[in-house]
Steps between C-alpha positions, in 0.01 A plus 500: 500500500543502128151470352624375163694217663204414721267495201745282304533246782125493560427438133769231498347330804148509355613381156716218632228379739246500217745321274574243772129424537453462124824300472393247764154452354621471139780263598274254679200518265628563148875500443643207698246353742601200711202308359358538147208739490613707798589452860354601836845639571377816326334584832844594628428842349196553727697624806653768279156649434437590866769770536441645152264775622749608767782508249293713265418738789873526590444355845844481663410210728367293208812566295714392796334168569453410135871553442549209742208292370624499141821334613297176511435547129869569448585171670245314288635659182858407581409143598289444191750678278772274629308172517219493241580265216319695228696788354191723482404440861859552610520836325165600645638426847801724442266766359287484814812548713605801289155663532512452877842668514361801314204522738720463807738776390217737404309441825807542721616812315150651518477443876859605579447881531203446731700267723785752513261781595339286772844409637598870511176597678552223756862607559398866541229402746741285700755781507232742623388259773858438612585872520187586700559209739842633603 
């Protein structure tokens, strides 16, 4: 595994997750809340706080499941980018979708070498079992 690539993708995953959290909170409280003075919709950032420690610790399992979880935020960003009437809110939706894409790519690319190594180990073990069984 290339350590520089791994470090780059980990930093990208951490930075984009942190930015996504800040983006969601700022969007719904300060920049373009649904109701003047802020919105309870800012709590949508709360589920993103739970996996943050695992992402910081480079936990492979956490990076895998969060790469799927953030797709909900991608869907919300696209829907609100497409349908919100306010130009600011619409652009914030597209921005949320873009941040999620960055996180998804970084998380998947960080996990990829580990998945390949696990696949190779499993194949080698199966080959060994099959040759001893004959």
